[in-house]
C-alpha positions in Angstrom: -45.6 33.8 -22.1 -42.1 35.8 -21.7 -40.6 35.5 -18.3 -37.2 37.5 -17.6 -35.3 36.1 -14.7 -33.1 38.3 -12.6 -31.0 36.0 -10.4 -28.8 37.3 -7.7 -27.1 34.0 -7.6 -25.7 32.0 -10.5 -23.3 29.4 -11.6 -19.9 30.2 -13.1 -17.7 27.3 -14.2 -15.2 28.1 -11.2 -18.3 27.5 -8.6 -20.9 25.3 -10.2 -22.8 25.0 -7.1 -23.5 28.2 -6.5 -27.1 28.8 -7.1 -27.2 25.7 -9.2 -30.8 25.4 -7.4 -31.8 28.9 -9.4 -30.8 27.3 -12.4 -32.7 24.1 -12.3 -35.7 26.1 -11.4 -35.4 28.2 -14.7 -34.9 24.5 -16.3 -37.6 22.7 -15.2 -40.0 25.1 -16.9 -38.6 23.9 -20.3 -40.6 25.3 -23.2 -43.6 25.8 -21.2 -42.5 30.1 -21.4 -39.6 31.8 -23.1 -37.0 32.4 -20.4 -34.2 35.3 -21.2 -32.0 35.9 -18.1 -30.7 39.6 -17.3 -27.3 39.5 -15.7 -24.6 41.6 -15.5 -21.3 40.1 -17.3 -17.9 41.2 -17.0 -14.2 39.1 -17.5 -14.9 37.3 -14.0 -18.6 36.2 -14.5 -19.3 34.0 -17.1 -22.8 32.0 -16.4 -23.3 28.6 -16.8 -26.6 28.4 -18.7 -29.8 26.2 -18.9 -30.4 24.8 -22.1 -33.7 25.9 -22.2 -32.5 30.3 -21.2 -31.2 32.6 -23.2 -28.7 35.4 -21.8 -29.1 39.2 -22.1 -26.0 40.4 -21.0 -25.9 43.7 -18.8 -22.8 45.3 -19.4 -21.1 46.7 -16.4 -17.6 48.5 -15.4 -18.7 49.6 -12.6 -20.4 48.1 -9.2 -21.6 51.6 -8.2 -25.2 51.1 -7.8 -26.4 54.3 -10.0 -24.3 52.7 -12.6 -25.3 49.5 -11.8 -29.3 50.7 -12.2 -28.8 52.9 -15.1 -27.2 49.6 -17.2 -29.9 47.6 -16.0 -32.2 50.2 -17.0 -30.9 50.5 -20.4 -30.3 46.8 -21.1 -33.9 46.1 -20.1 -35.0 48.7 -22.4 -33.0 47.1 -25.6 -34.6 43.6 -24.3 -38.2 44.8 -24.5 -36.6 46.1 -29.0 -35.6 42.6 -29.2 -38.0 40.2 -27.4 -41.3 42.3 -26.8 -43.0 43.4 -23.3 -41.9 40.2 -20.7 -45.1 39.3 -18.6 -43.0 38.4 -15.3 -40.2 39.9 -13.9 -38.7 36.7 -11.9 -36.0 37.8 -9.2 -34.7 35.0 -7.9 -33.4 35.7 -4.3 -34.3 39.1 -3.0 -30.2 40.3 -2.0 -28.7 41.9 -3.9 -30.5 42.2 -6.9 -33.8 43.4 -5.1 -33.7 46.9 -5.7 -32.5 46.4 -9.4 -35.4 44.1 -9.8 -37.9 46.3 -8.1 -37.1 49.6 -10.3 -37.6 48.1 -13.6 -41.2 46.5 -12.4 -41.6 49.7 -12.0 -40.4 51.6 -14.6 -41.5 49.3 -17.0 -45.0 48.3 -15.2 -44.2 44.9 -15.0 -45.4 42.5 -12.4 -42.6 41.0 -10.0 -42.4 37.4 -8.7 -39.8 36.9 -6.0 -38.5 33.2 -5.1 -36.2 32.1 -2.0 -33.8 30.1 -1.2 -31.2 31.6 1.4 -30.9 30.8 5.0 -30.6 34.2 5.9 -34.2 34.9 7.4 -33.8 31.8 9.8 -33.6 32.7 13.6 -30.1 32.0 13.9 -29.3 34.3 11.0 -31.6 37.0 10.4 -29.9 38.7 13.7 -26.9 39.3 11.4 -28.5 41.6 8.8 -27.9 44.7 8.4 -30.4 47.9 8.7 -29.3 48.5 4.9 -30.1 44.6 4.1 -33.3 44.8 6.4 -35.1 48.0 4.2 -33.8 46.6 1.2 -35.7 43.2 1.7 -38.5 45.5 3.2 -38.6 47.5 -0.4 -38.4 44.5 -2.3 -41.2 42.4 -1.2 -43.6 45.1 -0.7 -43.2 45.7 -4.2 -43.6 42.0 -5.1 -46.4 40.9 -6.6 -45.8 37.4 -5.8 -43.8 35.7 -3.2 -42.1 31.8 -3.2 -40.0 29.9 -1.1 -39.0 26.2 -1.1 -40.3 25.5 2.0 -42.9 26.5 3.8 -41.1 27.3 7.2 -38.9 29.4 5.3 -42.2 31.3 4.3 -42.7 31.8 7.9 -39.3 33.1 8.6 -39.5 35.5 5.6 -42.5 36.9 7.4 -40.9 36.9 10.8 -38.1 38.7 9.1 -39.9 41.2 7.1 -43.4 41.4 8.1 -45.1 43.2 4.7 -43.8 40.0 3.1 -47.0 38.4 5.3 -49.3 40.4 3.2 -48.3 39.0 0.2 -49.7 35.9 -2.1 -47.3 33.2 -1.2 -46.4 29.4 -2.7 -44.2 27.1 -1.6 -42.2 26.3 -4.9 -39.4 23.4 -4.1 -36.1 22.3 -5.0 -35.8 20.5 -8.2 -33.9 16.9 -9.0 -33.3 15.5 -12.5 -34.9 12.7 -11.9 -33.7 11.1 -15.2 -29.8 11.6 -13.2 -31.1 10.6 -9.7 -32.4 7.6 -11.0 -33.2 4.2 -8.7 -30.6 2.4 -7.3 -30.2 -1.0 -8.2 -30.6 -4.0 -5.2 -27.4 -3.6 -3.6 -25.0 -7.1 -3.0 -24.2 -7.9 0.3 -20.8 -6.4 1.5 -19.0 -6.5 4.0 -18.9 -2.9 4.8 -21.9 -0.9 4.5 -21.5 2.4 2.8 -22.7 6.1 4.1 -22.7 8.9 1.9 -22.1 13.1 3.0 -22.7 15.9 0.8 -22.1 19.2 1.9 -19.4 22.4 1.4 -18.3 21.0 4.8 -19.2 24.4 6.5 -19.1 23.4 10.0 -21.7 26.3 11.6 -24.2 24.8 9.2 -23.5 21.8 8.0 -21.9 20.3 11.6 -19.0 17.8 9.7 -17.3 17.8 13.0 -20.2 16.7 14.6 -20.9 13.8 12.6 -16.7 13.0 12.7 -17.4 12.8 16.5 -19.9 10.4 16.4 -18.1 8.1 13.9 -15.1 8.5 16.2 -17.6 6.7 19.0 -19.4 4.6 16.3 -15.7 3.2 15.3 -15.2 1.8 19.3 -18.4 -0.5 18.7 -18.1 -1.7 15.1 -15.8 -1.1 12.0 -18.3 -2.5 9.2 -19.2 0.8 7.6 -17.2 3.3 5.5 -18.4 7.3 5.2 -17.8 8.8 1.6 -17.8 12.9 2.0 -18.1 14.7 -1.0 -17.2 18.4 -0.4 -16.8 21.4 -2.4 -14.1 23.0 0.1 -11.1 21.7 2.3 -11.8 21.6 5.8 -8.6 21.0 7.6 -10.1 20.8 10.8 -11.9 17.8 9.6 -8.9 16.2 7.5 -6.6 16.6 10.8 -9.0 15.0 12.9 -9.7 12.3 10.6 -6.0 11.7 10.7 -5.5 12.2 14.6 -8.5 9.8 15.7 -6.9 7.0 12.8 -10.3 7.2 11.0 -8.6 6.8 7.6 -10.0 3.6 6.7 -13.3 4.8 7.7 -13.7 8.2 6.2 -12.8 9.2 2.8 -12.7 13.0 1.6 -13.4 12.4 -2.2 -13.8 16.3 -2.8 -15.7 17.9 -5.7 -17.8 15.6 -7.9 -20.4 16.2 -10.5 -24.0 15.3 -10.7 -23.9 12.0 -12.4 -21.0 11.1 -9.8 -23.1 12.0 -7.3 -26.2 10.4 -8.1 -23.7 7.1 -8.7 -22.7 7.4 -5.2 -26.1 7.4 -4.1 -26.9 4.3 -5.6 -23.9 2.8 -4.3 -24.7 3.8 -1.3 -26.9 2.3 2.0 -28.0 5.7 3.2 -27.6 9.2 3.5 -26.2 11.5 6.3 -26.8 14.7 7.0 -26.4 16.2 10.5 -27.4 20.1 9.9 -27.2 22.9 12.7 -29.8 24.7 9.6 -31.2 24.3 6.6 -33.9 25.3 4.1 -34.6 22.1 1.8 -31.4 20.8 0.9 -31.2 19.5 -2.8 -28.8 16.7 -2.1 -31.5 14.9 0.2 -33.9 15.3 -2.6 -31.5 13.5 -4.6 -30.6 10.7 -2.6 -34.7 10.1 -2.0 -35.0 9.9 -6.0 -32.4 7.2 -6.1 -34.4 5.3 -3.4 -31.8 6.1 -0.8 -33.2 6.7 2.8 -31.3 9.3 5.0 -30.5 10.5 8.9 -31.2 13.9 8.7 -32.4 16.6 11.3 -35.4 18.3 11.9 -34.3 21.6 10.5 -36.0 24.3 8.2 -38.5 22.6 5.9 -36.8 19.1 6.2 -39.9 17.8 8.2 -41.8 18.7 5.0 -40.2 16.3 2.9 -39.4 13.3 5.5 -41.3 10.7 6.7 -40.9 7.3 8.5 -40.8 5.6 5.2 -37.3 7.6 3.9 -35.6 8.9 7.0 -34.9 8.6 10.5 -34.7 12.0 12.4 -32.0 12.7 14.9 -31.9 15.9 17.2 -29.1 18.9 15.9 -25.9 18.6 17.6 -27.2 15.5 19.7 -23.5 13.3 18.4 -24.7 10.5 21.4 -28.2 10.2 19.3 -26.7 10.1 16.1 -24.2 7.2 17.2 -27.6 5.4 18.1 -29.1 6.3 14.7 -26.0 5.1 12.7 -25.8 1.8 14.6 -29.4 1.3 14.2 -29.3 2.3 10.5 -26.1 0.2 9.8 -28.5 -2.9 10.4 -31.9 -1.8 9.1 -31.4 0.6 6.2 -32.6 -2.9 3.6 -35.6 -2.5 5.2 -36.8 0.6 3.3 -39.1 0.5 0.0 -36.7 2.2 -2.4 -39.5 2.3 -5.0 -41.6 4.0 -2.7 -39.1 6.7 -1.6 -38.8 7.8 -5.1 -42.2 7.5 -6.1 -42.9 10.2 -3.2 -40.1 12.2 -4.1 -40.5 12.3 -7.9 -44.1 14.1 -6.8 -42.4 16.7 -5.1 -39.5 17.9 -6.9 -39.5 16.2 -10.6 -39.1 18.9 -13.2 -42.5 18.2 -14.5 -44.3 19.2 -11.2 -41.9 22.8 -10.4 -42.5 23.7 -14.0 -46.1 23.2 -14.0 -46.1 25.1 -10.8 -43.9 27.7 -12.0 -46.5 28.2 -14.6 -50.0 28.2 -12.8 -48.4 31.0 -10.7 -46.6 33.1 -13.5 -50.5 32.6 -15.2 -52.2 33.7 -12.1 -50.3 36.9 -11.9 -50.9 37.9 -15.3 -54.6 37.3 -15.2 -54.9 39.0 -11.3 -52.6 42.0 -11.8 -53.6 45.4 -12.8 -50.9 46.9 -14.4 -51.7 50.5 -13.8 -52.1 49.9 -10.1 -48.4 47.8 -9.5 -47.3 48.9 -6.2 
């Protein structure tokens, strides 16, 4: 089976986390199917490819919409001559590449699968969508043969934002974790200071890093037997200034960007993971924490309640800093009570590459078997 992937976002060396969850989905397919990535290339864009996929480049000299459509159409014709007719077009994230994928699907009569990760459909964000964006989303989902999202919560919000999506076949396909890299943590030795880990972009609107720091500052007045290690893609000057001015430098450590392997090692050495987000879909890093057997404190936003339970996490209300202080205090004394093996086992059952890869191939087969090419929307 030949699958042509059209990603709206994709990692590049300068931004390795930009759409890395899309790359992981493609990689989870392994050799179950033949994966070809159709994407435009230019001097500022060198995609980091999964090992099991081939890039078919679309040469473009302009972002002009008509020229972009024509370039993709021409390249797709060449792709068919090279690889044969694809069985599925898989659009990863509807914007901005949705109109291009729909045009190719209609022009070449190939069914379109759309998968979503974007937080733009969530209630606090959907009001920011322009009329043009809403029309593009409606056009894309109207022509989809199947729609997936990383959580049921996101599927529900897609339908609330773009009602036509509710009429399409839907499946939850969660994020993928490399369970070989994010392996089970060892039994941690007794230490004078417990280790807490937070991993994010430090974008305060979503991740509420300032709320975390306010809680840590309050907790410091009770106890100082802990350290908060923060892995981040970008600097947050406001957060750094707060740590300095409040004298938290011995407790809060900004570690900068780390590789997946380094994050796995930090999780394995941490007593628990901390996520205090105002909104999410399905955070990859929370699943990564669980794959190492590390419990978490997190908020019940987006699809988080679909992957957490009393055996792997403590839930705290978003923006409730006083409650976060109490939960941090509790976890510093009780994190060792969690069964790390059970945490990992539950995570493997929902996010391992084999589980996700098999789910994708099942969707593809179902679309191919049930789709009447002559009646494609």
